[in-house]
N, CA, C, O and CB atoms as a CASP TS submission, in Angstrom:
PFRMAT TS
TARGET T0000
AUTHOR 0000-0000-0000
METHOD Language model
MODEL 1
PARENT N/A
ATOM      1  N   MET     1     128.721  60.026 137.967  1.00  0.00           N
ATOM      2  CA  MET     1     128.837  61.284 137.279  1.00  0.00           C
ATOM      3  C   MET     1     127.829  62.289 137.841  1.00  0.00           C
ATOM      4  O   MET     1     127.275  63.110 137.110  1.00  0.00           O
ATOM      5  CB  MET     1     128.633  61.088 135.776  1.00  0.00           C
ATOM      6  N   GLU     2     127.612  62.211 139.109  1.00  0.00           N
ATOM      7  CA  GLU     2     126.666  63.110 139.747  1.00  0.00           C
ATOM      8  C   GLU     2     127.330  64.452 140.021  1.00  0.00           C
ATOM      9  O   GLU     2     128.389  64.514 140.644  1.00  0.00           O
ATOM     10  CB  GLU     2     126.126  62.498 141.050  1.00  0.00           C
ATOM     11  N   ASN     3     126.710  65.509 139.558  1.00  0.00           N
ATOM     12  CA  ASN     3     127.162  66.845 139.895  1.00  0.00           C
ATOM     13  C   ASN     3     125.938  67.749 139.960  1.00  0.00           C
ATOM     14  O   ASN     3     124.822  67.318 139.671  1.00  0.00           O
ATOM     15  CB  ASN     3     128.208  67.372 138.861  1.00  0.00           C
ATOM     16  N   THR     4     126.152  68.981 140.334  1.00  0.00           N
ATOM     17  CA  THR     4     125.044  69.905 140.528  1.00  0.00           C
ATOM     18  C   THR     4     124.255  70.136 139.248  1.00  0.00           C
ATOM     19  O   THR     4     123.025  70.183 139.267  1.00  0.00           O
ATOM     20  CB  THR     4     125.556  71.219 141.055  1.00  0.00           C
ATOM     21  N   GLU     5     124.978  70.284 138.125  1.00  0.00           N
ATOM     22  CA  GLU     5     124.279  70.527 136.866  1.00  0.00           C
ATOM     23  C   GLU     5     123.407  69.340 136.472  1.00  0.00           C
ATOM     24  O   GLU     5     122.269  69.519 136.037  1.00  0.00           O
ATOM     25  CB  GLU     5     125.279  70.828 135.758  1.00  0.00           C
ATOM     26  N   THR     6     123.939  68.130 136.624  1.00  0.00           N
ATOM     27  CA  THR     6     123.167  66.936 136.300  1.00  0.00           C
ATOM     28  C   THR     6     121.935  66.852 137.191  1.00  0.00           C
ATOM     29  O   THR     6     120.840  66.561 136.709  1.00  0.00           O
ATOM     30  CB  THR     6     124.030  65.671 136.454  1.00  0.00           C
ATOM     31  N   ASN     7     122.103  67.102 138.478  1.00  0.00           N
ATOM     32  CA  ASN     7     120.971  67.056 139.403  1.00  0.00           C
ATOM     33  C   ASN     7     119.931  68.106 139.046  1.00  0.00           C
ATOM     34  O   ASN     7     118.734  67.821 139.084  1.00  0.00           O
ATOM     35  CB  ASN     7     121.447  67.258 140.840  1.00  0.00           C
ATOM     36  N   SER     8     120.363  69.315 138.701  1.00  0.00           N
ATOM     37  CA  SER     8     119.433  70.379 138.334  1.00  0.00           C
ATOM     38  C   SER     8     118.644  70.007 137.088  1.00  0.00           C
ATOM     39  O   SER     8     117.438  70.242 137.013  1.00  0.00           O
ATOM     40  CB  SER     8     120.185  71.692 138.108  1.00  0.00           C
ATOM     41  N   ILE     9     119.326  69.430 136.120  1.00  0.00           N
ATOM     42  CA  ILE     9     118.646  69.036 134.888  1.00  0.00           C
ATOM     43  C   ILE     9     117.633  67.931 135.163  1.00  0.00           C
ATOM     44  O   ILE     9     116.531  67.951 134.617  1.00  0.00           O
ATOM     45  CB  ILE     9     119.664  68.575 133.833  1.00  0.00           C
ATOM     46  N   GLU    10     117.995  66.976 135.999  1.00  0.00           N
ATOM     47  CA  GLU    10     117.052  65.899 136.331  1.00  0.00           C
ATOM     48  C   GLU    10     115.831  66.447 137.067  1.00  0.00           C
ATOM     49  O   GLU    10     114.722  65.951 136.867  1.00  0.00           O
ATOM     50  CB  GLU    10     117.745  64.823 137.189  1.00  0.00           C
ATOM     51  N   ILE    11     116.015  67.457 137.911  1.00  0.00           N
ATOM     52  CA  ILE    11     114.881  68.079 138.606  1.00  0.00           C
ATOM     53  C   ILE    11     113.939  68.722 137.589  1.00  0.00           C
ATOM     54  O   ILE    11     112.719  68.591 137.685  1.00  0.00           O
ATOM     55  CB  ILE    11     115.375  69.138 139.634  1.00  0.00           C
ATOM     56  N   ILE    12     114.521  69.417 136.617  1.00  0.00           N
ATOM     57  CA  ILE    12     113.703  70.048 135.568  1.00  0.00           C
ATOM     58  C   ILE    12     112.960  68.987 134.764  1.00  0.00           C
ATOM     59  O   ILE    12     111.761  69.112 134.516  1.00  0.00           O
ATOM     60  CB  ILE    12     114.585  70.909 134.627  1.00  0.00           C
ATOM     61  N   ILE    13     113.676  67.946 134.362  1.00  0.00           N
ATOM     62  CA  ILE    13     113.080  66.891 133.534  1.00  0.00           C
ATOM     63  C   ILE    13     111.966  66.175 134.279  1.00  0.00           C
ATOM     64  O   ILE    13     110.928  65.867 133.692  1.00  0.00           O
ATOM     65  CB  ILE    13     114.147  65.884 133.099  1.00  0.00           C
ATOM     66  N   ASN    14     112.165  65.908 135.558  1.00  0.00           N
ATOM     67  CA  ASN    14     111.196  65.140 136.340  1.00  0.00           C
ATOM     68  C   ASN    14     110.070  65.990 136.920  1.00  0.00           C
ATOM     69  O   ASN    14     109.177  65.460 137.581  1.00  0.00           O
ATOM     70  CB  ASN    14     111.901  64.428 137.455  1.00  0.00           C
ATOM     71  N   ASN    15     110.098  67.283 136.686  1.00  0.00           N
ATOM     72  CA  ASN    15     109.052  68.171 137.170  1.00  0.00           C
ATOM     73  C   ASN    15     107.743  67.829 136.449  1.00  0.00           C
ATOM     74  O   ASN    15     107.717  67.770 135.220  1.00  0.00           O
ATOM     75  CB  ASN    15     109.441  69.668 136.949  1.00  0.00           C
ATOM     76  N   PRO    16     106.667  67.606 137.194  1.00  0.00           N
ATOM     77  CA  PRO    16     105.387  67.266 136.564  1.00  0.00           C
ATOM     78  C   PRO    16     104.887  68.334 135.587  1.00  0.00           C
ATOM     79  O   PRO    16     104.112  68.030 134.681  1.00  0.00           O
ATOM     80  CB  PRO    16     104.344  67.040 137.631  1.00  0.00           C
ATOM     81  N   ALA    17     105.325  69.574 135.767  1.00  0.00           N
ATOM     82  CA  ALA    17     104.903  70.654 134.875  1.00  0.00           C
ATOM     83  C   ALA    17     105.777  70.742 133.623  1.00  0.00           C
ATOM     84  O   ALA    17     105.590  71.631 132.792  1.00  0.00           O
ATOM     85  CB  ALA    17     104.933  71.982 135.618  1.00  0.00           C
ATOM     86  N   ASN    18     106.719  69.830 133.493  1.00  0.00           N
ATOM     87  CA  ASN    18     107.632  69.805 132.359  1.00  0.00           C
ATOM     88  C   ASN    18     106.870  69.612 131.051  1.00  0.00           C
ATOM     89  O   ASN    18     106.061  68.694 130.916  1.00  0.00           O
ATOM     90  CB  ASN    18     108.670  68.696 132.536  1.00  0.00           C
ATOM     91  N   THR    19     107.142  70.488 130.100  1.00  0.00           N
ATOM     92  CA  THR    19     106.509  70.367 128.775  1.00  0.00           C
ATOM     93  C   THR    19     107.567  70.155 127.689  1.00  0.00           C
ATOM     94  O   THR    19     107.309  70.414 126.514  1.00  0.00           O
ATOM     95  CB  THR    19     105.664  71.631 128.456  1.00  0.00           C
ATOM     96  N   LEU    20     108.732  69.694 128.072  1.00  0.00           N
ATOM     97  CA  LEU    20     109.817  69.492 127.115  1.00  0.00           C
ATOM     98  C   LEU    20     109.559  68.266 126.246  1.00  0.00           C
ATOM     99  O   LEU    20     108.988  67.273 126.697  1.00  0.00           O
ATOM    100  CB  LEU    20     111.155  69.347 127.848  1.00  0.00           C
ATOM    101  N   SER    21     109.989  68.357 125.003  1.00  0.00           N
ATOM    102  CA  SER    21     109.895  67.198 124.111  1.00  0.00           C
ATOM    103  C   SER    21     110.970  66.185 124.505  1.00  0.00           C
ATOM    104  O   SER    21     111.913  66.525 125.219  1.00  0.00           O
ATOM    105  CB  SER    21     110.054  67.624 122.611  1.00  0.00           C
ATOM    106  N   GLN    22     110.830  64.962 124.048  1.00  0.00           N
ATOM    107  CA  GLN    22     111.824  63.927 124.361  1.00  0.00           C
ATOM    108  C   GLN    22     113.190  64.304 123.799  1.00  0.00           C
ATOM    109  O   GLN    22     114.212  64.037 124.431  1.00  0.00           O
ATOM    110  CB  GLN    22     111.379  62.561 123.799  1.00  0.00           C
ATOM    111  N   SER    23     113.221  64.921 122.623  1.00  0.00           N
ATOM    112  CA  SER    23     114.511  65.318 122.043  1.00  0.00           C
ATOM    113  C   SER    23     115.180  66.410 122.881  1.00  0.00           C
ATOM    114  O   SER    23     116.405  66.437 123.001  1.00  0.00           O
ATOM    115  CB  SER    23     114.319  65.809 120.596  1.00  0.00           C
ATOM    116  N   SER    24     114.383  67.306 123.458  1.00  0.00           N
ATOM    117  CA  SER    24     114.944  68.336 124.342  1.00  0.00           C
ATOM    118  C   SER    24     115.486  67.706 125.622  1.00  0.00           C
ATOM    119  O   SER    24     116.543  68.098 126.117  1.00  0.00           O
ATOM    120  CB  SER    24     113.877  69.402 124.684  1.00  0.00           C
ATOM    121  N   ILE    25     114.764  66.739 126.148  1.00  0.00           N
ATOM    122  CA  ILE    25     115.215  66.031 127.350  1.00  0.00           C
ATOM    123  C   ILE    25     116.520  65.299 127.067  1.00  0.00           C
ATOM    124  O   ILE    25     117.456  65.346 127.865  1.00  0.00           O
ATOM    125  CB  ILE    25     114.135  65.036 127.840  1.00  0.00           C
ATOM    126  N   ASP    26     116.574  64.622 125.925  1.00  0.00           N
ATOM    127  CA  ASP    26     117.799  63.910 125.554  1.00  0.00           C
ATOM    128  C   ASP    26     118.966  64.878 125.402  1.00  0.00           C
ATOM    129  O   ASP    26     120.081  64.585 125.832  1.00  0.00           O
ATOM    130  CB  ASP    26     117.592  63.125 124.251  1.00  0.00           C
ATOM    131  N   LEU    27     118.709  66.025 124.793  1.00  0.00           N
ATOM    132  CA  LEU    27     119.747  67.034 124.618  1.00  0.00           C
ATOM    133  C   LEU    27     120.243  67.556 125.966  1.00  0.00           C
ATOM    134  O   LEU    27     121.448  67.709 126.167  1.00  0.00           O
ATOM    135  CB  LEU    27     119.223  68.191 123.765  1.00  0.00           C
ATOM    136  N   LEU    28     119.333  67.827 126.877  1.00  0.00           N
ATOM    137  CA  LEU    28     119.733  68.291 128.212  1.00  0.00           C
ATOM    138  C   LEU    28     120.594  67.255 128.930  1.00  0.00           C
ATOM    139  O   LEU    28     121.581  67.607 129.575  1.00  0.00           O
ATOM    140  CB  LEU    28     118.493  68.613 129.057  1.00  0.00           C
ATOM    141  N   ARG    29     120.229  66.001 128.823  1.00  0.00           N
ATOM    142  CA  ARG    29     121.019  64.944 129.461  1.00  0.00           C
ATOM    143  C   ARG    29     122.413  64.837 128.814  1.00  0.00           C
ATOM    144  O   ARG    29     123.409  64.634 129.508  1.00  0.00           O
ATOM    145  CB  ARG    29     120.276  63.586 129.364  1.00  0.00           C
ATOM    146  N   THR    30     122.472  64.973 127.512  1.00  0.00           N
ATOM    147  CA  THR    30     123.760  64.935 126.810  1.00  0.00           C
ATOM    148  C   THR    30     124.642  66.098 127.256  1.00  0.00           C
ATOM    149  O   THR    30     125.837  65.920 127.491  1.00  0.00           O
ATOM    150  CB  THR    30     123.549  64.980 125.277  1.00  0.00           C
ATOM    151  N   ILE    31     124.058  67.277 127.373  1.00  0.00           N
ATOM    152  CA  ILE    31     124.804  68.451 127.825  1.00  0.00           C
ATOM    153  C   ILE    31     125.316  68.233 129.250  1.00  0.00           C
ATOM    154  O   ILE    31     126.460  68.572 129.554  1.00  0.00           O
ATOM    155  CB  ILE    31     123.919  69.721 127.757  1.00  0.00           C
ATOM    156  N   ALA    32     124.488  67.675 130.115  1.00  0.00           N
ATOM    157  CA  ALA    32     124.902  67.423 131.504  1.00  0.00           C
ATOM    158  C   ALA    32     126.051  66.427 131.552  1.00  0.00           C
ATOM    159  O   ALA    32     127.001  66.615 132.313  1.00  0.00           O
ATOM    160  CB  ALA    32     123.718  66.900 132.338  1.00  0.00           C
ATOM    161  N   LYS    33     125.976  65.375 130.755  1.00  0.00           N
ATOM    162  CA  LYS    33     127.056  64.383 130.727  1.00  0.00           C
ATOM    163  C   LYS    33     128.353  65.002 130.222  1.00  0.00           C
ATOM    164  O   LYS    33     129.420  64.765 130.788  1.00  0.00           O
ATOM    165  CB  LYS    33     126.666  63.190 129.845  1.00  0.00           C
ATOM    166  N   GLN    34     128.259  65.793 129.159  1.00  0.00           N
ATOM    167  CA  GLN    34     129.456  66.426 128.605  1.00  0.00           C
ATOM    168  C   GLN    34     130.048  67.422 129.597  1.00  0.00           C
ATOM    169  O   GLN    34     131.268  67.541 129.711  1.00  0.00           O
ATOM    170  CB  GLN    34     129.129  67.132 127.278  1.00  0.00           C
ATOM    171  N   SER    35     129.197  68.123 130.301  1.00  0.00           N
ATOM    172  CA  SER    35     129.658  69.073 131.311  1.00  0.00           C
ATOM    173  C   SER    35     130.430  68.352 132.421  1.00  0.00           C
ATOM    174  O   SER    35     131.459  68.842 132.886  1.00  0.00           O
ATOM    175  CB  SER    35     128.464  69.846 131.906  1.00  0.00           C
ATOM    176  N   ALA    36     129.933  67.202 132.836  1.00  0.00           N
ATOM    177  CA  ALA    36     130.622  66.425 133.867  1.00  0.00           C
ATOM    178  C   ALA    36     131.978  65.938 133.361  1.00  0.00           C
ATOM    179  O   ALA    36     132.962  65.961 134.102  1.00  0.00           O
ATOM    180  CB  ALA    36     129.759  65.228 134.308  1.00  0.00           C
ATOM    181  N   LEU    37     132.035  65.498 132.105  1.00  0.00           N
ATOM    182  CA  LEU    37     133.314  65.071 131.528  1.00  0.00           C
ATOM    183  C   LEU    37     134.294  66.238 131.427  1.00  0.00           C
ATOM    184  O   LEU    37     135.487  66.078 131.686  1.00  0.00           O
ATOM    185  CB  LEU    37     133.094  64.453 130.142  1.00  0.00           C
ATOM    186  N   ASN    38     133.787  67.407 131.050  1.00  0.00           N
ATOM    187  CA  ASN    38     134.646  68.589 130.966  1.00  0.00           C
ATOM    188  C   ASN    38     135.208  68.961 132.336  1.00  0.00           C
ATOM    189  O   ASN    38     136.353  69.402 132.436  1.00  0.00           O
ATOM    190  CB  ASN    38     133.869  69.773 130.379  1.00  0.00           C
ATOM    191  N   LYS    39     134.423  68.788 133.376  1.00  0.00           N
ATOM    192  CA  LYS    39     134.884  69.074 134.743  1.00  0.00           C
ATOM    193  C   LYS    39     136.010  68.125 135.126  1.00  0.00           C
ATOM    194  O   LYS    39     136.998  68.545 135.728  1.00  0.00           O
ATOM    195  CB  LYS    39     133.716  68.956 135.754  1.00  0.00           C
ATOM    196  N   ILE    40     135.869  66.857 134.784  1.00  0.00           N
ATOM    197  CA  ILE    40     136.914  65.874 135.083  1.00  0.00           C
ATOM    198  C   ILE    40     138.207  66.255 134.362  1.00  0.00           C
ATOM    199  O   ILE    40     139.288  66.215 134.949  1.00  0.00           O
ATOM    200  CB  ILE    40     136.462  64.446 134.670  1.00  0.00           C
ATOM    201  N   LYS    41     138.088  66.624 133.087  1.00  0.00           N
ATOM    202  CA  LYS    41     139.273  67.018 132.318  1.00  0.00           C
ATOM    203  C   LYS    41     139.901  68.288 132.889  1.00  0.00           C
ATOM    204  O   LYS    41     141.123  68.384 132.999  1.00  0.00           O
ATOM    205  CB  LYS    41     138.905  67.232 130.840  1.00  0.00           C
ATOM    206  N   ALA    42     139.081  69.243 133.244  1.00  0.00           N
ATOM    207  CA  ALA    42     139.610  70.495 133.801  1.00  0.00           C
ATOM    208  C   ALA    42     140.360  70.235 135.098  1.00  0.00           C
ATOM    209  O   ALA    42     141.425  70.809 135.328  1.00  0.00           O
ATOM    210  CB  ALA    42     138.474  71.503 134.044  1.00  0.00           C
ATOM    211  N   ASP    43     139.814  69.379 135.936  1.00  0.00           N
ATOM    212  CA  ASP    43     140.487  69.039 137.197  1.00  0.00           C
ATOM    213  C   ASP    43     141.831  68.373 136.927  1.00  0.00           C
ATOM    214  O   ASP    43     142.814  68.643 137.617  1.00  0.00           O
ATOM    215  CB  ASP    43     139.599  68.112 138.053  1.00  0.00           C
ATOM    216  N   LYS    44     141.869  67.506 135.924  1.00  0.00           N
ATOM    217  CA  LYS    44     143.105  66.810 135.558  1.00  0.00           C
ATOM    218  C   LYS    44     144.165  67.808 135.084  1.00  0.00           C
ATOM    219  O   LYS    44     145.324  67.728 135.490  1.00  0.00           O
ATOM    220  CB  LYS    44     142.829  65.761 134.458  1.00  0.00           C
ATOM    221  N   TRP    45     143.762  68.742 134.226  1.00  0.00           N
ATOM    222  CA  TRP    45     144.700  69.743 133.721  1.00  0.00           C
ATOM    223  C   TRP    45     145.150  70.687 134.825  1.00  0.00           C
ATOM    224  O   TRP    45     146.315  71.084 134.860  1.00  0.00           O
ATOM    225  CB  TRP    45     144.067  70.536 132.584  1.00  0.00           C
ATOM    226  N   ASP    46     144.242  71.054 135.729  1.00  0.00           N
ATOM    227  CA  ASP    46     144.621  71.915 136.852  1.00  0.00           C
ATOM    228  C   ASP    46     145.671  71.240 137.726  1.00  0.00           C
ATOM    229  O   ASP    46     146.624  71.882 138.168  1.00  0.00           O
ATOM    230  CB  ASP    46     143.388  72.275 137.693  1.00  0.00           C
ATOM    231  N   LYS    47     145.494  69.940 137.973  1.00  0.00           N
ATOM    232  CA  LYS    47     146.457  69.182 138.780  1.00  0.00           C
ATOM    233  C   LYS    47     147.815  69.151 138.076  1.00  0.00           C
ATOM    234  O   LYS    47     148.851  69.341 138.713  1.00  0.00           O
ATOM    235  CB  LYS    47     145.943  67.734 139.035  1.00  0.00           C
ATOM    236  N   LEU    48     147.810  68.914 136.774  1.00  0.00           N
ATOM    237  CA  LEU    48     149.048  68.893 136.002  1.00  0.00           C
ATOM    238  C   LEU    48     149.711  70.273 136.026  1.00  0.00           C
ATOM    239  O   LEU    48     150.929  70.373 136.175  1.00  0.00           O
ATOM    240  CB  LEU    48     148.773  68.451 134.546  1.00  0.00           C
ATOM    241  N   ASP    49     148.927  71.319 135.882  1.00  0.00           N
ATOM    242  CA  ASP    49     149.449  72.682 135.919  1.00  0.00           C
ATOM    243  C   ASP    49     150.144  72.964 137.252  1.00  0.00           C
ATOM    244  O   ASP    49     151.215  73.569 137.284  1.00  0.00           O
ATOM    245  CB  ASP    49     148.318  73.696 135.685  1.00  0.00           C
ATOM    246  N   GLU    50     149.532  72.525 138.343  1.00  0.00           N
ATOM    247  CA  GLU    50     150.148  72.710 139.669  1.00  0.00           C
ATOM    248  C   GLU    50     151.491  72.004 139.767  1.00  0.00           C
ATOM    249  O   GLU    50     152.474  72.580 140.234  1.00  0.00           O
ATOM    250  CB  GLU    50     149.216  72.195 140.766  1.00  0.00           C
ATOM    251  N   LYS    51     151.524  70.754 139.324  1.00  0.00           N
ATOM    252  CA  LYS    51     152.764  69.971 139.433  1.00  0.00           C
ATOM    253  C   LYS    51     153.879  70.576 138.594  1.00  0.00           C
ATOM    254  O   LYS    51     155.020  70.663 139.049  1.00  0.00           O
ATOM    255  CB  LYS    51     152.520  68.522 139.003  1.00  0.00           C
ATOM    256  N   ILE    52     153.564  70.994 137.378  1.00  0.00           N
ATOM    257  CA  ILE    52     154.585  71.586 136.522  1.00  0.00           C
ATOM    258  C   ILE    52     154.968  72.970 137.034  1.00  0.00           C
ATOM    259  O   ILE    52     156.137  73.352 136.980  1.00  0.00           O
ATOM    260  CB  ILE    52     154.090  71.670 135.070  1.00  0.00           C
ATOM    261  N   GLY    53     154.002  73.710 137.523  1.00  0.00           N
ATOM    262  CA  GLY    53     154.266  75.046 138.066  1.00  0.00           C
ATOM    263  C   GLY    53     155.262  75.036 139.208  1.00  0.00           C
ATOM    264  O   GLY    53     155.984  76.012 139.410  1.00  0.00           O
ATOM    265  N   GLU    54     155.310  73.943 139.959  1.00  0.00           N
ATOM    266  CA  GLU    54     156.273  73.838 141.065  1.00  0.00           C
ATOM    267  C   GLU    54     157.703  74.000 140.558  1.00  0.00           C
ATOM    268  O   GLU    54     158.545  74.550 141.269  1.00  0.00           O
ATOM    269  CB  GLU    54     156.120  72.485 141.788  1.00  0.00           C
ATOM    270  N   PHE    55     157.988  73.541 139.365  1.00  0.00           N
ATOM    271  CA  PHE    55     159.339  73.657 138.812  1.00  0.00           C
ATOM    272  C   PHE    55     159.693  75.113 138.498  1.00  0.00           C
ATOM    273  O   PHE    55     160.862  75.496 138.540  1.00  0.00           O
ATOM    274  CB  PHE    55     159.466  72.802 137.545  1.00  0.00           C
ATOM    275  N   TYR    56     158.696  75.903 138.189  1.00  0.00           N
ATOM    276  CA  TYR    56     158.948  77.289 137.788  1.00  0.00           C
ATOM    277  C   TYR    56     158.766  78.293 138.924  1.00  0.00           C
ATOM    278  O   TYR    56     159.440  79.322 138.959  1.00  0.00           O
ATOM    279  CB  TYR    56     158.037  77.658 136.652  1.00  0.00           C
ATOM    280  N   PHE    57     157.873  77.998 139.835  1.00  0.00           N
ATOM    281  CA  PHE    57     157.554  78.988 140.863  1.00  0.00           C
ATOM    282  C   PHE    57     158.008  78.601 142.261  1.00  0.00           C
ATOM    283  O   PHE    57     158.149  79.473 143.118  1.00  0.00           O
ATOM    284  CB  PHE    57     156.088  79.229 140.881  1.00  0.00           C
ATOM    285  N   ASP    58     158.238  77.335 142.511  1.00  0.00           N
ATOM    286  CA  ASP    58     158.630  76.893 143.850  1.00  0.00           C
ATOM    287  C   ASP    58     160.072  76.420 143.905  1.00  0.00           C
ATOM    288  O   ASP    58     160.487  75.801 144.885  1.00  0.00           O
ATOM    289  CB  ASP    58     157.718  75.784 144.318  1.00  0.00           C
ATOM    290  N   ASP    59     160.829  76.703 142.873  1.00  0.00           N
ATOM    291  CA  ASP    59     162.240  76.317 142.815  1.00  0.00           C
ATOM    292  C   ASP    59     162.462  74.834 143.078  1.00  0.00           C
ATOM    293  O   ASP    59     163.427  74.454 143.742  1.00  0.00           O
ATOM    294  CB  ASP    59     163.030  77.123 143.808  1.00  0.00           C
ATOM    295  N   ALA    60     161.572  73.999 142.559  1.00  0.00           N
ATOM    296  CA  ALA    60     161.746  72.553 142.699  1.00  0.00           C
ATOM    297  C   ALA    60     162.939  72.113 141.861  1.00  0.00           C
ATOM    298  O   ALA    60     163.228  72.689 140.812  1.00  0.00           O
ATOM    299  CB  ALA    60     160.458  71.788 142.271  1.00  0.00           C
ATOM    300  N   GLU    61     163.614  71.099 142.333  1.00  0.00           N
ATOM    301  CA  GLU    61     164.740  70.554 141.585  1.00  0.00           C
ATOM    302  C   GLU    61     164.201  69.751 140.408  1.00  0.00           C
ATOM    303  O   GLU    61     163.261  68.972 140.565  1.00  0.00           O
ATOM    304  CB  GLU    61     165.649  69.671 142.495  1.00  0.00           C
ATOM    305  N   GLY    62     164.786  69.936 139.241  1.00  0.00           N
ATOM    306  CA  GLY    62     164.383  69.162 138.090  1.00  0.00           C
ATOM    307  C   GLY    62     164.628  69.921 136.807  1.00  0.00           C
ATOM    308  O   GLY    62     165.033  71.083 136.816  1.00  0.00           O
ATOM    309  N   ASP    63     164.376  69.243 135.705  1.00  0.00           N
ATOM    310  CA  ASP    63     164.582  69.847 134.391  1.00  0.00           C
ATOM    311  C   ASP    63     163.411  69.480 133.476  1.00  0.00           C
ATOM    312  O   ASP    63     162.397  68.951 133.930  1.00  0.00           O
ATOM    313  CB  ASP    63     165.934  69.381 133.771  1.00  0.00           C
ATOM    314  N   LEU    64     163.567  69.769 132.191  1.00  0.00           N
ATOM    315  CA  LEU    64     162.480  69.501 131.251  1.00  0.00           C
ATOM    316  C   LEU    64     162.154  68.017 131.134  1.00  0.00           C
ATOM    317  O   LEU    64     161.013  67.657 130.845  1.00  0.00           O
ATOM    318  CB  LEU    64     162.833  70.046 129.893  1.00  0.00           C
ATOM    319  N   VAL    65     163.130  67.164 131.351  1.00  0.00           N
ATOM    320  CA  VAL    65     162.873  65.721 131.323  1.00  0.00           C
ATOM    321  C   VAL    65     161.920  65.349 132.461  1.00  0.00           C
ATOM    322  O   VAL    65     160.987  64.569 132.269  1.00  0.00           O
ATOM    323  CB  VAL    65     164.206  64.918 131.439  1.00  0.00           C
ATOM    324  N   ASP    66     162.164  65.911 133.643  1.00  0.00           N
ATOM    325  CA  ASP    66     161.277  65.654 134.785  1.00  0.00           C
ATOM    326  C   ASP    66     159.866  66.169 134.509  1.00  0.00           C
ATOM    327  O   ASP    66     158.882  65.497 134.816  1.00  0.00           O
ATOM    328  CB  ASP    66     161.837  66.309 136.061  1.00  0.00           C
ATOM    329  N   ILE    67     159.775  67.361 133.931  1.00  0.00           N
ATOM    330  CA  ILE    67     158.468  67.934 133.603  1.00  0.00           C
ATOM    331  C   ILE    67     157.746  67.043 132.582  1.00  0.00           C
ATOM    332  O   ILE    67     156.552  66.776 132.715  1.00  0.00           O
ATOM    333  CB  ILE    67     158.627  69.381 133.049  1.00  0.00           C
ATOM    334  N   GLY    68     158.477  66.592 131.575  1.00  0.00           N
ATOM    335  CA  GLY    68     157.894  65.710 130.568  1.00  0.00           C
ATOM    336  C   GLY    68     157.406  64.409 131.167  1.00  0.00           C
ATOM    337  O   GLY    68     156.351  63.899 130.792  1.00  0.00           O
ATOM    338  N   GLU    69     158.172  63.875 132.097  1.00  0.00           N
ATOM    339  CA  GLU    69     157.775  62.618 132.747  1.00  0.00           C
ATOM    340  C   GLU    69     156.506  62.810 133.576  1.00  0.00           C
ATOM    341  O   GLU    69     155.618  61.958 133.572  1.00  0.00           O
ATOM    342  CB  GLU    69     158.916  62.089 133.643  1.00  0.00           C
ATOM    343  N   ILE    70     156.430  63.924 134.277  1.00  0.00           N
ATOM    344  CA  ILE    70     155.231  64.214 135.062  1.00  0.00           C
ATOM    345  C   ILE    70     154.018  64.355 134.129  1.00  0.00           C
ATOM    346  O   ILE    70     152.955  63.795 134.402  1.00  0.00           O
ATOM    347  CB  ILE    70     155.429  65.510 135.905  1.00  0.00           C
ATOM    348  N   ALA    71     154.180  65.099 133.036  1.00  0.00           N
ATOM    349  CA  ALA    71     153.074  65.287 132.089  1.00  0.00           C
ATOM    350  C   ALA    71     152.642  63.949 131.491  1.00  0.00           C
ATOM    351  O   ALA    71     151.448  63.662 131.416  1.00  0.00           O
ATOM    352  CB  ALA    71     153.483  66.265 130.966  1.00  0.00           C
ATOM    353  N   ALA    72     153.603  63.134 131.068  1.00  0.00           N
ATOM    354  CA  ALA    72     153.278  61.836 130.467  1.00  0.00           C
ATOM    355  C   ALA    72     152.577  60.928 131.463  1.00  0.00           C
ATOM    356  O   ALA    72     151.656  60.196 131.102  1.00  0.00           O
ATOM    357  CB  ALA    72     154.545  61.155 129.945  1.00  0.00           C
ATOM    358  N   THR    73     153.008  60.974 132.707  1.00  0.00           N
ATOM    359  CA  THR    73     152.380  60.161 133.746  1.00  0.00           C
ATOM    360  C   THR    73     150.951  60.622 134.018  1.00  0.00           C
ATOM    361  O   THR    73     150.030  59.807 134.049  1.00  0.00           O
ATOM    362  CB  THR    73     153.203  60.217 135.035  1.00  0.00           C
ATOM    363  N   GLU    74     150.767  61.912 134.211  1.00  0.00           N
ATOM    364  CA  GLU    74     149.438  62.458 134.509  1.00  0.00           C
ATOM    365  C   GLU    74     148.449  62.243 133.367  1.00  0.00           C
ATOM    366  O   GLU    74     147.250  62.089 133.594  1.00  0.00           O
ATOM    367  CB  GLU    74     149.544  63.942 134.815  1.00  0.00           C
ATOM    368  N   LEU    75     148.959  62.233 132.146  1.00  0.00           N
ATOM    369  CA  LEU    75     148.081  62.050 130.984  1.00  0.00           C
ATOM    370  C   LEU    75     147.902  60.579 130.624  1.00  0.00           C
ATOM    371  O   LEU    75     147.201  60.245 129.670  1.00  0.00           O
ATOM    372  CB  LEU    75     148.635  62.804 129.786  1.00  0.00           C
ATOM    373  N   GLY    76     148.543  59.705 131.397  1.00  0.00           N
ATOM    374  CA  GLY    76     148.321  58.283 131.225  1.00  0.00           C
ATOM    375  C   GLY    76     149.165  57.601 130.161  1.00  0.00           C
ATOM    376  O   GLY    76     148.854  56.488 129.737  1.00  0.00           O
ATOM    377  N   TYR    77     150.223  58.257 129.731  1.00  0.00           N
ATOM    378  CA  TYR    77     151.074  57.653 128.698  1.00  0.00           C
ATOM    379  C   TYR    77     152.099  56.689 129.286  1.00  0.00           C
ATOM    380  O   TYR    77     152.528  55.748 128.619  1.00  0.00           O
ATOM    381  CB  TYR    77     151.791  58.740 127.909  1.00  0.00           C
ATOM    382  N   ILE    78     152.485  56.925 130.529  1.00  0.00           N
ATOM    383  CA  ILE    78     153.427  55.994 131.185  1.00  0.00           C
ATOM    384  C   ILE    78     152.938  55.697 132.586  1.00  0.00           C
ATOM    385  O   ILE    78     153.577  54.938 133.316  1.00  0.00           O
ATOM    386  CB  ILE    78     154.874  56.583 131.230  1.00  0.00           C
TER
END
């Protein structure tokens, strides 16, 4: 789960001049983890948006059943 925000937060936390309380450090780490999870979800939705958009903007062959199958597959239901 390494990303720029997580690395930046770890640099701040590990700075010898850091005067943050342990609860602030824990909060920063929680925010970094949630941010990384949000990025993963956003990437997943962007990929799904592209695939479904092909049916509307690229004249791909298919119907709503095909779109539903793609959505269900991408979201892990089938």
